Structure formats: structure tokens, C-alpha cells
C-alpha positions as CSV (number, residue, x, y, z in Angstrom):
1,M,-19.2,-7.8,5.8
2,S,-15.8,-8.4,4.2
3,T,-15.6,-7.0,0.4
4,D,-18.7,-6.4,-1.1
5,P,-20.1,-9.1,-3.3
6,K,-21.1,-6.4,-6.1
7,T,-17.7,-5.3,-6.1
8,I,-16.6,-8.4,-7.0
9,Q,-18.9,-9.3,-9.0
10,S,-18.6,-6.3,-10.8
11,Y,-14.8,-6.9,-11.3
12,N,-15.5,-9.9,-12.7
13,D,-18.0,-8.8,-15.2
14,F,-16.1,-5.9,-16.4
15,A,-12.4,-7.1,-16.1
16,Q,-11.5,-7.0,-19.4
17,A,-13.1,-3.6,-20.1
18,Y,-11.4,-2.1,-16.5
19,T,-7.7,-4.1,-17.7
20,D,-8.3,-2.0,-21.3
21,H,-9.0,1.0,-19.4
22,R,-6.2,1.1,-17.1
23,A,-3.7,0.6,-20.1
24,V,-4.6,3.9,-21.4
25,D,-3.1,6.9,-19.1
26,K,-5.3,9.4,-20.4
27,N,-8.1,7.1,-19.4
28,S,-7.3,6.8,-15.5
29,P,-5.3,10.1,-15.1
30,Y,-5.5,9.1,-11.2
31,H,-3.9,5.8,-11.6
32,S,-1.2,7.6,-14.0
33,Y,-0.1,10.9,-13.2
34,Y,-1.3,11.1,-9.3
35,E,-1.1,7.6,-7.6
36,K,0.7,5.5,-9.3
37,P,3.6,8.1,-9.5
38,A,3.4,8.8,-5.7
39,I,3.2,4.7,-4.5
40,Q,5.8,4.1,-7.0
41,A,8.4,6.6,-5.7
42,E,8.6,5.2,-2.0
43,V,9.3,1.0,-3.3
44,P,12.6,0.6,-1.9
45,D,15.2,-1.8,-3.9
46,I,13.8,-4.8,-4.0
47,T,16.9,-6.6,-6.5
48,G,16.4,-10.3,-5.6
49,K,13.4,-10.1,-3.1
50,T,10.3,-12.1,-2.6
51,V,7.2,-9.3,-3.2
52,I,3.9,-10.0,-3.2
53,S,1.2,-7.5,-4.8
54,I,-2.2,-7.6,-2.6
55,G,-5.3,-6.7,-4.8
56,C,-3.5,-6.8,-7.9
57,G,-6.3,-6.8,-10.2
58,P,-4.7,-7.3,-14.1
59,G,-1.7,-7.9,-13.0
60,I,0.3,-4.2,-14.0
61,D,1.6,-3.5,-10.8
62,T,3.2,-7.1,-9.8
63,E,4.7,-7.1,-13.8
64,W,6.4,-3.8,-12.9
65,L,7.5,-4.9,-9.8
66,R,9.2,-8.0,-11.7
67,N,10.7,-5.5,-13.7
68,R,11.9,-3.8,-10.4
69,G,14.2,-6.9,-10.3
70,A,12.3,-9.1,-8.0
71,S,13.2,-12.7,-8.1
72,R,9.7,-13.4,-7.1
73,A,7.0,-11.5,-7.9
74,V,3.7,-12.5,-6.6
75,G,0.3,-11.0,-7.3
76,I,-2.7,-11.8,-5.7
77,D,-6.8,-10.5,-6.2
78,I,-10.4,-11.8,-5.3
79,S,-11.6,-11.9,-8.7
80,E,-11.0,-14.3,-11.2
81,K,-11.2,-13.2,-14.2
82,L,-8.6,-10.5,-13.6
83,I,-6.7,-12.9,-12.5
84,D,-7.2,-15.1,-16.0
85,I,-6.2,-11.9,-17.1
86,A,-2.7,-11.1,-15.0
87,K,-2.0,-15.2,-16.0
88,N,-2.6,-14.4,-19.6
89,R,-0.6,-11.1,-19.5
90,Y,2.3,-11.7,-17.5
91,P,3.5,-15.5,-17.3
92,E,6.5,-14.7,-15.8
93,C,4.9,-13.9,-11.9
94,E,2.9,-15.5,-10.3
95,F,-1.0,-15.2,-9.7
96,H,-3.5,-16.4,-7.4
97,V,-7.1,-16.1,-6.5
98,M,-7.1,-15.0,-3.0
99,D,-8.7,-13.1,-0.3
100,M,-6.8,-10.4,1.3
101,E,-8.2,-10.8,4.5
102,Q,-6.9,-14.7,4.3
103,L,-3.4,-14.8,2.8
104,D,-2.8,-18.2,2.3
105,F,1.5,-18.2,2.7
106,P,3.0,-19.2,4.9
107,D,4.8,-17.2,8.0
108,A,7.6,-15.2,6.8
109,S,7.1,-15.4,2.8
110,F,8.0,-12.4,1.6
111,D,10.8,-9.4,1.8
112,F,7.9,-6.6,0.9
113,A,4.9,-6.2,0.5
114,Y,2.6,-3.9,-2.0
115,S,-0.7,-2.7,-2.7
116,S,-2.5,-0.6,-4.5
117,L,-5.9,1.2,-4.1
118,A,-7.5,-1.7,-2.6
119,L,-7.5,-2.0,0.9
120,H,-10.3,0.1,0.9
121,Y,-12.8,-2.8,-0.6
122,V,-12.4,-4.4,3.2
123,S,-14.1,-3.8,6.1
124,D,-11.9,-5.8,8.7
125,W,-8.2,-4.3,7.9
126,D,-7.4,-6.0,11.5
127,K,-7.2,-9.3,9.8
128,V,-5.9,-7.7,6.5
129,F,-2.5,-6.2,8.6
130,G,-2.5,-9.4,11.0
131,D,-2.0,-11.7,8.2
132,V,0.3,-9.0,6.3
133,H,2.6,-9.0,9.6
134,R,2.8,-12.6,9.6
135,I,4.1,-12.9,5.8
136,L,6.8,-10.4,6.0
137,K,9.7,-11.1,7.0
138,P,11.4,-9.2,10.0
139,E,13.1,-5.7,8.7
140,S,10.7,-5.8,5.9
141,S,7.8,-2.9,4.3
142,F,4.5,-2.9,3.3
143,I,3.3,-0.2,1.2
144,F,-0.3,0.6,0.6
145,S,-2.5,2.9,-1.0
146,C,-6.0,3.5,0.0
147,G,-8.8,6.2,-0.6
148,H,-8.5,9.3,1.7
149,P,-11.0,9.5,4.1
150,I,-11.5,13.4,3.4
151,D,-12.8,12.4,-0.1
152,S,-14.6,9.4,1.1
153,A,-16.2,11.5,3.6
154,L,-17.7,14.3,0.9
155,E,-21.7,14.1,1.0
156,R,-23.3,14.3,-2.6
157,V,-26.3,17.1,-2.4
158,N,-27.7,19.0,-5.2
159,L,-27.3,16.3,-7.9
160,S,-29.2,17.0,-11.2
161,E,-28.4,16.5,-14.6
162,S,-26.0,19.0,-15.0
163,A,-24.6,19.2,-11.6
164,N,-23.1,17.7,-9.0
165,E,-21.8,18.6,-5.7
166,K,-19.5,17.4,-2.7
167,K,-19.8,18.8,0.7
168,L,-18.0,18.6,3.7
169,G,-19.0,21.4,6.5
170,R,-21.9,23.1,7.7
171,L,-24.0,26.1,6.7
172,S,-24.8,28.3,9.5
173,D,-27.8,30.6,9.4
174,K,-26.3,34.1,10.8
175,A,-29.9,35.0,12.6
176,T,-31.1,32.2,13.6
177,G,-27.6,30.1,14.7
178,E,-28.7,27.2,12.9
179,F,-26.4,24.9,10.3
180,V,-26.7,22.3,8.4
181,V,-24.1,19.5,8.1
182,Y,-22.3,17.9,5.4
183,G,-20.5,14.8,5.2
184,D,-19.5,12.8,7.6
185,Y,-15.8,12.2,8.6
186,L,-15.6,10.3,12.1
187,A,-18.9,8.2,11.1
188,A,-19.4,7.5,14.8
189,K,-23.1,5.6,14.3
190,D,-21.0,2.9,12.8
191,N,-18.0,2.8,14.6
192,G,-15.7,4.9,12.4
193,V,-16.2,2.5,9.2
194,H,-19.1,3.6,7.1
195,H,-20.0,1.3,4.0
196,F,-21.0,3.2,0.7
197,R,-21.7,1.7,-3.0
198,G,-20.7,3.7,-5.6
199,E,-19.3,3.5,-9.6
200,L,-16.2,3.4,-11.9
201,E,-16.3,3.3,-15.3
202,H,-18.1,1.2,-17.9
203,G,-21.3,1.5,-14.8
204,M,-19.2,-1.2,-12.3
205,T,-20.8,-1.0,-9.1
206,I,-18.3,-1.2,-6.1
207,G,-18.7,-0.9,-1.9
208,I,-16.3,1.4,-0.7
209,F,-15.1,1.3,3.4
210,H,-14.5,4.4,4.8
211,R,-12.8,4.7,7.9
212,P,-10.9,8.1,9.2
213,I,-7.5,8.2,9.7
214,S,-7.5,7.3,13.7
215,K,-9.3,3.9,12.8
216,M,-6.7,3.6,10.2
217,V,-3.6,3.9,12.4
218,E,-5.5,1.9,15.1
219,S,-5.3,-1.3,13.0
220,I,-1.8,-1.2,12.1
221,N,-1.2,-0.2,15.5
222,E,-3.1,-3.7,16.8
223,S,-0.7,-5.7,14.0
224,G,2.7,-5.1,15.2
225,L,3.8,-3.2,11.8
226,T,4.9,0.5,12.6
227,I,4.2,3.9,10.6
228,R,7.4,5.3,9.0
229,K,5.8,7.4,6.2
230,L,2.1,8.9,5.6
231,I,2.1,10.8,2.1
232,E,-1.3,12.9,1.2
233,P,0.6,12.9,-2.8
234,L,0.6,15.8,-5.0
235,P,-0.5,15.2,-8.8
236,S,2.9,14.8,-11.2
237,A,3.5,18.3,-13.2
238,D,2.0,16.2,-16.3
239,M,-1.6,15.8,-15.1
240,A,-1.5,19.8,-15.4
241,N,-1.2,19.4,-18.9
242,K,-3.3,16.1,-19.3
243,D,-5.9,17.0,-17.3
244,P,-5.8,20.4,-15.9
245,K,-9.1,20.3,-14.3
246,H,-8.2,17.6,-12.0
247,Y,-4.8,18.4,-11.6
248,D,-5.9,21.8,-9.9
249,Y,-8.3,19.9,-7.7
250,L,-6.2,17.3,-6.5
251,R,-3.3,20.2,-5.5
252,R,-6.6,21.4,-3.0
253,I,-8.0,18.2,-1.9
254,P,-6.9,14.5,-1.7
255,A,-8.3,11.0,-3.1
256,F,-5.7,9.4,-1.8
257,V,-3.4,8.7,0.7
258,I,-0.2,6.0,1.0
259,W,1.4,4.3,3.9
260,V,4.6,3.4,4.5
261,L,5.0,0.3,7.1
262,D,7.7,-1.7,9.1
263,K,7.8,-5.0,10.2
264,S,11.2,-4.6,13.1
């Protein structure tokens, strides 16, 4: 399975609502005060460079890259509706409807590749990293963020109308020695890559692929890209005031992970 068809359909059906939601910082604190400050801090000097944003959505990050000085800022996404919005909002950027597992660009086309919270939607990272390696010029880099496997390994238990509990660990009975295991980090029965569905805002149904850090590293290494840095971000100080509940949570349990990769 590649990108879950229901994910593509949801992003098409809710493209405008999703874009409007993303445009307001308080609506998406995980983006505005957590993931975006952390990933953008890793972006190098791209003045005069050709860059690509993979899984660009409505083009917000592609425009940010252009404003950072990129001479050519390209965004690709599998959702036609999101690309329509991106083209209308940011005409100075270049956008294409494209599957990130089949990047239709010549070899050595880009000086820098970027992807924000998109790779967890695809099952085959080998294809993605292989193509990213191919389209990047030598001595360039690829920075991406995705869901942290600690977060996606959590198991929802005791759901009710008033409670939503998630666990990763075990509950032991001291008397009998028996225990119950909650969550599944290694996803051994699925060879490490476990597919599950969830919901975003507005009732959007999405499909996510969980994989442990070891599986992520395996795909990266096989592509020829090398790992320079792994970041488990902390929320920005602004989040302490804007969303103190999630600020406290994210200082203890990560939701995302950021990778800085190099092509030699």
C-alpha cells in the first residue's frame, strides 16, 4: 500500500477548510509553536538555490522557502485540490500534482529538499529516499519531519465520551506476575511498518504509517543519504502561553521527529 486513498480523498474534500485552519496559529499550535520553529531552524542558506517542498499541501512552506531567497521554489503534493489552492495563493512558486514516491524531475535538479509532516503518509520510504537522492545535486541536503514513533505506538484504551487515554508500556500484577502490554512500538507482526487510520480536524480521515526509528534509519541508509542530525523538538516558549496544556505534554512526550540528511 502506498498513500492511503482515504487520506488523498480527505485532503481533496477538506482542502479549503484545512488551508483556512492552518492559516491561524492558534488553530494549529503543533505546527505554529512546535514543528515549524524546529524544522525551519535547520534550513540552511538557500539564497539563489533551487528547492523542493515534498508534500507541500496548500503551499505555505513553499512560499516560506521562496521568501528565504530560493531562486526556484517547487512544491509537490498528491492532492489536486491543495495544489489548486497553492497555485492561486502563491503564483511566484511552482506547483505540481505528484506522488512523492514517483518524483518526476531530472537527476540533480535541486540544491535542497524539504518535507514537513508528510512522509508518514506513505508506506515505502525506500522509493521516496531513492528519488530524493536522485534529484538532489551533490553536496546538498534533505530536511524532513514526520510523526514520532513513540506517539504513533501509543494505544488508545478506556475510551469514553469524557476520556481518551493512551498508553505505551505494561501493567503488571504483583501477585501473579502476569502483565498486560499496551502499545506496539516495534510492530513486529507488520515487519515494523504498521498502518492505521485516524482523524484530523473537520472529520478528515487519514492513514498513517508507523515505523520505529530503526526502520527509518534503514530506509535512509539504503538510499545513499547520510544522517547528519536527528532532532526531537521541544515546543517553543510561545506555546507555554498560547497552549499551556499541550506545551507541558510536548516537553515530556514527543509528537514529531526531524531529520537532517546529506547527499555527498
